[in-house]
N, C-alpha and C positions, 0 to 999 in steps of 0.2 A: 792225162797229159801233165807233164811236169812244168815247172817254171822255165827250165831250159828249153823244152819243146816249144812252149808258148813264145819264148824270146826268139827262137830260130824262125818261127812263123812270122812274128812281127818284123824281124829283119828282112824277110823275103818281100814284105810289102813296102817297108820304108826305104830299104837300100838293097835291092836285089843283087847288086854287084859284090856285096860283102859275103865272105865265107861264113858258114854257120858259127864257127868259133869267134870270128870278128864281130858278128851280130850279137853274140852273148856278151862279149866285152863291152860293146858300145851301148846296148840296150838292156842288159841284165838288171842293173839296179833300178832303172826306171820301171821295168815290168814288175819287179818285186814290190816296189813302192806302190804301183797302181793296184796290185792285188791286196797288199796289206793295208793301205790307206787310200782308198779310192776317192774319199772326200777331199784329199789334198792333191789330186791329179787332174790334169786337163781333161775335159770331156772327150776330146778327140782321141786321146790315148785309150781311155776306157772303151769308147765306141769301137775302135779297131780290135781291141782284145775280145770284146763281146762277139764281134763278127767272126774272128778267128775260131772262137769256141762254138760257133753256130748256135749262139744263145740269144736271149733278148732281155731287155731291161723293162720291167713293169713298174709303173708308178700307181699306187693306190691312194686316192684322196679319202681321208677319214672324215674330214669336216668340210661339208660343202655349204657355201653361202654365196649369195649373189654378189658379184663384183661390179660396181658401176663403171661403165666405160666412158 
């Protein structure tokens, strides 16, 4: 899947009324930034892209210590 494909799919979710070309114009740079710099992207954007890719995010904790509540 290319960035353009991913952007088209994102557009279908966010703004189904947009044509694929308009979705690329509107969301292209945001999707590219989410892929290239996910740490600077809103979680919701990354979550939607992960869902489009039928993927999952896994967090591994390397250091476990008790946290008082």
